C-alpha positions in Angstrom: 21.4 26.2 -54.1 19.9 23.6 -56.5 19.8 20.4 -54.5 19.2 16.9 -55.8 18.1 14.0 -53.6 18.1 10.5 -55.2 17.0 7.3 -53.3 18.5 4.3 -55.2 16.4 1.2 -54.7 18.1 -1.1 -57.2 21.0 -1.2 -59.6 19.2 -3.2 -62.3 17.2 -1.6 -65.1 13.7 -3.0 -65.8 13.3 -5.2 -68.9 10.0 -6.2 -70.4 6.3 -5.4 -69.5 6.2 -7.8 -66.6 9.1 -6.4 -64.7 7.8 -2.9 -65.3 4.4 -3.7 -64.0 6.0 -5.3 -60.9 8.2 -2.4 -60.3 5.4 0.2 -60.6 3.3 -1.6 -58.0 5.9 -3.0 -55.6 9.6 -2.1 -56.0 9.0 1.6 -56.1 7.3 1.4 -52.7 10.5 0.5 -50.8 11.6 4.1 -50.5 13.6 5.3 -47.4 12.4 7.9 -45.0 15.7 9.7 -44.5 16.1 10.8 -48.1 12.6 12.3 -47.9 13.6 14.0 -44.6 16.7 15.4 -46.2 14.6 16.7 -49.1 12.1 18.4 -46.7 14.9 19.8 -44.6 16.5 21.4 -47.6 13.3 23.0 -48.7 12.8 24.4 -45.1 16.3 25.8 -45.3 15.3 27.7 -48.4 16.9 25.7 -51.2 15.5 24.5 -54.5 15.1 20.8 -54.2 14.6 18.0 -56.7 13.7 14.6 -55.1 13.5 11.3 -57.0 13.8 7.6 -56.6 15.4 5.1 -58.9 13.7 1.7 -59.1 14.8 0.6 -62.5 12.2 2.3 -64.7 14.3 5.0 -66.3 17.9 6.1 -66.7 19.0 7.0 -63.1 20.9 10.1 -64.3 17.7 11.5 -65.9 15.8 11.3 -62.7 17.4 14.6 -61.6 18.3 17.9 -63.4 21.8 18.2 -64.9 22.6 21.6 -63.3 22.7 20.8 -59.6 25.0 22.3 -57.1 24.9 19.4 -54.7 23.4 15.9 -54.8 22.5 13.6 -51.9 22.4 9.9 -52.8 21.1 7.2 -50.6 21.5 3.5 -51.3 21.5 0.0 -49.9 24.9 -1.8 -50.1 23.7 -4.1 -52.9 23.2 -1.0 -55.2 26.4 0.7 -54.1 28.1 0.1 -57.4 25.5 2.2 -59.3 25.8 4.9 -56.6 29.6 4.9 -57.1 29.2 5.2 -60.9 26.7 8.1 -60.6 29.0 9.9 -58.2 31.8 9.8 -60.8 29.5 11.5 -63.3 28.3 14.1 -60.9 31.8 14.9 -59.7 33.0 15.3 -63.3 30.3 17.9 -63.7 31.4 19.8 -60.7 28.5 18.7 -58.4 29.3 18.2 -54.7 28.4 14.6 -54.0 27.1 13.3 -50.6 26.3 9.7 -49.7 24.0 8.7 -46.9 21.8 5.7 -46.1 22.5 2.1 -45.1 25.7 1.6 -47.2 27.2 4.9 -46.0 26.7 3.7 -42.4 28.1 0.2 -43.1 31.1 1.0 -45.3 31.9 4.8 -45.1 35.6 4.4 -45.8 35.0 2.5 -49.1 32.3 5.0 -50.1 34.7 7.9 -49.6 36.7 6.8 -52.7 33.8 8.1 -54.8 32.0 10.7 -52.7 33.0 14.1 -51.4 31.1 13.7 -48.1 29.9 10.4 -46.5 27.2 10.8 -43.8 26.9 8.1 -41.1 24.2 9.7 -38.9 22.2 12.8 -39.9 19.9 15.5 -38.7 18.7 18.8 -40.0 21.6 20.8 -38.5 24.1 18.5 -40.2 22.4 18.9 -43.5 22.5 22.7 -43.1 26.3 22.5 -42.3 26.8 20.5 -45.5 24.9 23.0 -47.6 26.9 25.8 -46.0 30.2 24.2 -47.0 31.3 23.5 -43.4 33.2 20.4 -44.4 36.2 20.1 -46.6 36.0 17.0 -48.9 36.7 14.2 -48.7 35.3 13.7 -45.3 33.1 11.2 -43.3 30.7 13.2 -41.1 28.1 12.4 -38.4 25.8 14.5 -36.4 26.9 12.9 -33.1 23.4 13.6 -31.8 20.4 11.3 -31.2 17.8 11.9 -33.9 14.6 12.7 -32.1 12.4 14.2 -34.9 11.5 14.0 -38.5 9.6 16.3 -40.9 5.9 15.7 -40.7 3.9 13.7 -43.3 2.6 17.0 -44.6 6.1 18.4 -45.0 7.2 15.2 -46.9 4.0 15.0 -49.0 5.7 16.3 -52.2 8.2 13.5 -51.9 5.7 10.8 -51.0 3.6 11.7 -54.1 6.7 11.3 -56.3 7.9 8.1 -54.7 4.7 6.1 -54.0 2.1 7.1 -56.5 1.6 5.9 -60.1 0.8 8.6 -62.7 0.3 11.1 -60.0 -2.4 9.1 -58.2 -2.2 6.6 -55.3 -2.9 2.9 -56.0 -3.9 0.1 -53.7 -0.3 -0.5 -52.8 0.9 3.1 -52.5 2.8 3.2 -49.2 3.2 6.2 -46.9 6.4 5.6 -44.9 6.5 6.5 -41.3 8.4 6.1 -38.0 7.0 5.9 -34.5 10.3 5.0 -32.9 14.0 4.6 -33.4 16.4 1.8 -32.3 15.7 -1.5 -30.8 15.9 -3.1 -27.3 17.5 -6.3 -28.8 21.2 -6.7 -29.6 21.1 -9.1 -32.7 24.7 -9.3 -34.0 23.6 -9.1 -37.6 21.6 -5.9 -37.3 22.8 -2.3 -37.9 20.6 -1.1 -35.0 22.3 -3.4 -32.5 23.8 -0.5 -30.6 20.9 2.0 -31.1 18.8 2.2 -27.9 15.1 2.2 -28.4 13.4 5.6 -28.3 9.8 6.4 -29.0 9.3 9.6 -31.1 6.9 12.2 -29.8 3.3 10.9 -29.5 1.8 14.2 -30.6 3.6 14.1 -34.0 2.6 10.5 -34.5 -1.1 11.4 -33.8 -0.9 14.5 -36.0 0.6 12.5 -38.9 -2.0 9.8 -38.6 -4.8 12.4 -38.6 -3.3 14.2 -41.7 -3.1 10.9 -43.5 -6.7 10.0 -42.6 -7.9 13.4 -43.8 -5.9 13.5 -47.0 -6.0 10.0 -48.5 -8.8 7.5 -49.3 -8.0 4.0 -47.7 -4.3 4.8 -47.2 -1.6 2.2 -46.4 1.1 3.2 -43.9 4.4 1.3 -43.6 6.1 1.8 -40.3 9.9 1.6 -40.8 10.6 1.2 -37.1 13.4 -1.4 -36.6 11.0 -3.0 -34.0 7.5 -1.5 -34.0 5.5 -0.8 -30.8 8.1 -1.9 -28.2 6.0 0.4 -26.0 3.0 -1.4 -27.3 0.2 0.0 -25.2 1.2 3.7 -25.6 1.6 3.2 -29.4 -1.8 1.6 -29.7 -3.3 4.3 -27.6 -2.1 6.9 -30.1 -3.5 5.0 -33.1 -6.8 4.5 -31.3 -7.3 8.2 -31.0 -8.1 8.2 -34.7 -11.8 7.2 -35.1 -12.2 3.5 -36.1 -13.6 4.2 -39.6 -10.7 6.5 -40.5 -7.7 4.7 -39.1 -5.1 4.0 -41.9 -4.2 0.5 -42.7 -0.7 -0.2 -41.6 2.1 -2.8 -42.0 5.0 -3.2 -39.6 7.9 -5.4 -38.5 7.9 -6.5 -34.9 9.2 -9.2 -32.6 6.9 -12.0 -31.7 7.8 -11.4 -28.1 6.0 -8.1 -28.3 2.9 -9.5 -29.9 1.6 -11.3 -26.9 -1.8 -13.0 -26.7 -3.6 -10.2 -24.9 -2.4 -7.6 -27.4 -3.5 -9.2 -30.7 -7.0 -7.8 -30.7 -5.6 -4.3 -30.6 -3.7 -5.0 -33.8 -7.0 -5.9 -35.5 -8.8 -2.9 -34.0 -6.1 -0.4 -35.1 -6.2 -1.8 -38.7 -2.9 -3.7 -38.9 -3.0 -5.6 -42.1 0.5 -7.1 -42.4 3.1 -8.0 -39.8 6.6 -9.4 -40.3 8.2 -10.9 -37.1 11.7 -12.2 -37.0 12.0 -15.9 -36.2 15.7 -15.8 -37.3 17.4 -19.1 -36.4 16.0 -22.2 -34.8 19.1 -22.4 -32.6 19.4 -18.7 -31.5 17.7 -15.3 -31.1 14.8 -17.0 -29.2 14.3 -14.0 -27.0 12.9 -12.1 -30.0 10.4 -14.8 -30.9 9.0 -15.1 -27.4 10.5 -18.6 -27.1 13.1 -18.0 -24.5 15.1 -21.1 -23.6 13.5 -23.1 -26.5 15.4 -24.2 -29.5 14.9 -26.6 -32.4 11.5 -28.4 -32.5 10.4 -27.0 -29.2 10.9 -23.5 -30.6 9.2 -24.5 -33.9 6.0 -25.8 -32.1 5.7 -22.6 -30.0 6.3 -20.2 -32.9 3.8 -22.1 -35.2 1.2 -21.8 -32.5 2.0 -18.1 -32.0 1.6 -17.4 -35.8 -1.7 -19.3 -35.9 -3.1 -17.2 -33.1 -1.7 -14.0 -34.7 -3.4 -14.9 -38.0 -6.8 -14.7 -36.3 -6.3 -11.0 -36.0 -4.0 -9.9 -38.8 -4.6 -10.9 -42.5 -1.1 -10.7 -43.8 2.0 -12.3 -42.1 5.6 -12.8 -42.9 8.3 -14.7 -41.0 11.9 -13.7 -41.4 14.6 -16.4 -41.1 18.4 -16.3 -41.0 19.8 -19.6 -42.4 23.6 -20.2 -42.0 24.3 -18.7 -38.6 27.1 -20.2 -36.7 24.7 -22.2 -34.6 23.3 -23.9 -37.7 24.7 -27.3 -38.7 23.4 -30.4 -40.4 20.0 -30.8 -42.1 17.8 -29.9 -39.1 17.6 -26.1 -39.6 16.5 -26.5 -43.2 14.1 -29.3 -42.2 12.5 -27.3 -39.5 12.1 -24.3 -41.8 10.4 -26.5 -44.4 8.0 -27.9 -41.8 7.2 -24.3 -40.7 6.3 -23.5 -44.3 4.1 -26.6 -44.7 2.3 -26.0 -41.4 1.6 -22.3 -42.1 0.9 -21.7 -45.8 -0.6 -18.3 -45.0 2.8 -17.0 -43.7 5.2 -15.8 -46.3 8.8 -16.9 -45.4 11.9 -14.8 -46.2 15.2 -16.7 -46.0 18.1 -14.5 -45.4 21.7 -15.4 -45.9 24.2 -14.1 -43.3 25.8 -11.0 -44.7 28.8 -9.2 -43.1 27.5 -5.6 -43.1 29.9 -3.2 -41.6 29.3 -1.6 -38.1 27.8 -4.9 -36.8 29.2 -7.4 -34.3 28.7 -10.1 -36.9 31.0 -8.3 -39.3 33.6 -7.9 -36.5 33.4 -11.6 -35.7 33.8 -12.7 -39.3 36.7 -10.2 -39.7 38.5 -11.6 -36.7 38.1 -15.2 -38.0 39.1 -14.3 -41.6 35.9 -15.6 -43.0 34.8 -12.6 -45.2 35.4 -13.0 -48.9 37.1 -9.6 -49.2 37.4 -9.5 -53.0 33.6 -9.9 -53.4 32.0 -6.6 -54.5 29.5 -5.1 -52.2 27.0 -5.4 -55.0 26.6 -9.0 -53.9 25.9 -8.4 -50.3 22.3 -9.7 -50.6 20.5 -12.9 -51.5 21.2 -15.2 -53.2 25.0 -14.6 -52.8 27.3 -15.8 -50.1 29.9 -13.2 -48.9 31.4 -15.3 -46.1 32.7 -18.8 -45.4 30.2 -20.5 -43.2 31.2 -22.3 -40.0 29.4 -25.6 -40.5 28.5 -25.9 -44.2 30.6 -26.2 -47.3 29.2 -24.0 -50.2 27.6 -26.7 -52.2 25.9 -28.3 -49.2 24.6 -24.9 -48.1 23.2 -24.1 -51.5 21.5 -27.5 -51.7 19.7 -26.7 -48.5 18.8 -23.2 -49.7 17.4 -24.6 -53.0 15.4 -27.2 -51.0 13.8 -24.6 -48.8 12.9 -22.2 -51.6 11.4 -25.0 -53.6 9.1 -25.8 -50.7 7.4 -22.4 -50.8 7.7 -21.7 -54.6 5.9 -24.9 -55.8 2.6 -24.8 -57.6 1.1 -26.9 -54.8 2.1 -24.4 -52.1 0.8 -21.5 -54.2 -2.6 -23.3 -54.4 -2.6 -23.9 -50.7 -1.6 -20.2 -50.0 -4.3 -18.8 -52.3 -6.9 -21.1 -50.7 -6.3 -19.6 -47.3 -9.0 -17.2 -45.9 -7.5 -13.7 -46.3 -8.1 -10.4 -48.0 -7.7 -10.3 -51.8 -4.7 -8.0 -51.6 -2.7 -10.4 -49.4 -3.5 -13.3 -51.8 -2.4 -11.1 -54.7 0.9 -10.3 -53.0 1.5 -13.9 -52.1 0.8 -15.0 -55.7 3.3 -12.6 -57.2 5.9 -13.5 -54.5 5.5 -17.2 -55.2 6.1 -16.7 -58.8 9.0 -14.4 -58.1 10.5 -17.0 -55.7 10.9 -19.3 -58.8 13.4 -16.8 -60.1 15.2 -17.1 -56.8 15.3 -20.9 -57.1 16.8 -20.5 -60.6 19.5 -18.1 -59.3 20.4 -20.4 -56.5 20.6 -23.3 -58.9 22.9 -21.3 -61.2 25.3 -20.5 -58.3 25.2 -24.1 -57.1 25.9 -25.4 -60.6 28.9 -23.0 -61.0 30.2 -24.2 -57.6 30.2 -27.8 -58.9 31.6 -27.2 -62.3 34.0 -24.2 -61.9 36.9 -25.1 -59.6 38.2 -21.6 -59.4 34.7 -20.3 -58.4 34.5 -22.9 -55.6 38.1 -22.2 -54.5 37.1 -18.5 -54.1 34.2 -19.5 -51.9 36.2 -21.9 -49.9 38.9 -19.2 -49.1 41.7 -20.8 -51.2 42.1 -17.7 -53.4 41.2 -14.0 -53.3 41.0 -13.6 -57.1 37.4 -12.5 -57.9 35.8 -15.0 -60.3 34.7 -13.8 -63.8 31.2 -14.9 -62.8 30.8 -11.9 -60.5 32.4 -9.4 -62.9 30.0 -10.5 -65.6 27.1 -10.0 -63.2 28.2 -6.5 -62.3 28.4 -5.6 -66.0 25.0 -7.0 -66.7 23.3 -5.3 -63.8 24.9 -1.9 -64.4 24.7 -1.8 -68.2 26.4 1.2 -69.7 27.2 2.5 -66.2 29.6 -0.5 -65.7 32.1 1.3 -68.0 32.6 4.0 -65.4 34.0 1.5 -62.9 37.5 0.1 -63.3 38.4 -3.4 -62.2 39.8 -1.9 -59.0 36.7 0.2 -58.4 34.3 -2.7 -58.0 36.5 -4.4 -55.4 36.0 -3.4 -51.8 38.8 -1.3 -50.3 39.7 -2.8 -47.0 42.7 -0.6 -46.5 45.2 -2.5 -48.6 44.6 -5.2 -51.2 46.9 -7.9 -52.4 48.0 -7.9 -56.0 46.2 -11.2 -56.5 42.9 -9.5 -55.9 43.4 -7.3 -59.0 42.7 -9.1 -62.3 45.0 -8.6 -65.2 44.2 -5.6 -67.5 43.1 -5.6 -71.1 39.8 -7.4 -70.8 37.0 -5.9 -72.9 34.3 -3.6 -71.6 36.3 -1.9 -68.8 37.2 1.7 -68.6 40.6 2.9 -67.4 40.8 3.8 -63.8 39.9 7.4 -63.1 41.8 8.7 -60.0 39.5 11.7 -59.9 36.5 9.5 -59.2 38.7 8.5 -56.4 23.7 4.7 -50.7 11.4 -7.6 -44.8 8.5 -4.9 -44.1 8.1 -6.4 -47.6 11.5 -7.1 -49.1 12.1 -6.4 -52.8 10.9 -9.2 -55.0 12.6 -10.4 -58.1 11.0 -9.9 -61.5 8.1 -12.4 -62.1 8.9 -13.5 -65.6 6.6 -16.5 -65.5 3.5 -14.4 -65.5 2.2 -12.0 -68.2 1.3 -8.4 -67.6 -2.3 -9.1 -68.6 -2.5 -11.8 -65.9 -1.1 -9.3 -63.4 -3.7 -6.8 -64.4 -6.5 -9.4 -64.0 -5.3 -10.4 -60.6 -5.2 -6.8 -59.1 -7.4 -6.5 -56.1 -9.3 -3.4 -55.1 -7.6 -3.3 -51.7 -5.1 -5.1 -49.6 
């Protein structure tokens, strides 16, 4: 069979030389491992495979040949509208459509409106069953087995070359995605891995992959996609240390501060860890992950700041992940503590996440029980800077005021100067410079939403739960992001299907730019940055470092 595999990283086409430069060096590196695994498995099963990623640089339909027998799409929830539109096109051409990835796991029932098969959990045997036609569409399928192995780096190499390289050659930011483990020992209610027990993948394959990378690439950069890297810290470091010191690949990873204890930090340096992204989450909760058990508020802040300072002596690049707006957050203190963290640690890049009700999580279930999910909001807005729920302790305007204040604190010119003055590798300073500039776009987006809250009564009423009618603001945003693909989705298509929708959710027909409904058309280690419009492509070229 002729099999297509498309990993959708964004739903927004690139515009202008700056966004294209940014995407070539950064956005295209955020590829998933599972689409590459599916591609490798299909090759092993004897099929002709075409793998591609869409990061906004070209027409997504042109990324794959037109005469496919089956297409596997993978996407995050925020790009699901584009995946739905593409699925309509493929189905019209008689191509069997399969959706996997984070969105398929979170919202499989909604996805089944557009795809023949939706996959929640996958392995090679399930892929073979799909290719053999073992499932009658439409159907949600899962392997029902714990995934214990992936194709090797060598087996995924054709896909890595397509996804990570520029003009066929690796650049200083070309990322080789890997896994050393699955699952997580923590039970954070917002995380899709909350119920996946931690399991380390076979050490012999980890060592073989690292040796292959060391022998194949010059100064490679590995991104471990583990939900929580090195939970079995010593055994994981033992494997990496089997590679001779001068040949160990640089690597980035996401881990809990509780794992990165004082006595372990030197091993991060010795194994060539160049970037780490621990989760601080909330100042009032999740303290077990940050190694601050029993401490909250300022007590937690002081301990976490000291922990990051010590970590920075051994790892050049650091990121702290925050969740602002959790049910424990109230008043000005959470924002004030976050701003103080930013001021005290200019070397650490902060990411501020908004609570999002992704399916298959306890957080979603709690919001559902309490009727706090904005159920008419398209899944395309399940990401920053949009708010998909009603918060427990903040009205929308107050919440966005706090968000704007936090983002201003790390997007200012003064903070950028402090950040670039910190001792670090040139590549880390380059990344932080671009992210600081990109954060200004985030501030502008937050201000636009806040201004609409204050001036558009219907918009605010929607966010306060007084009406379910989707504001025109969001319909316009979907149309802008999807471009000509927006015409493939009817007014009903872009609304989530929660198993029955009130008539008030469906806007009146006859508005321009909408296609009729087609019943037959019944997928923070370094989070994606926004386009840095405030800097020229020439300036970006001049800033590029030789290595991270």
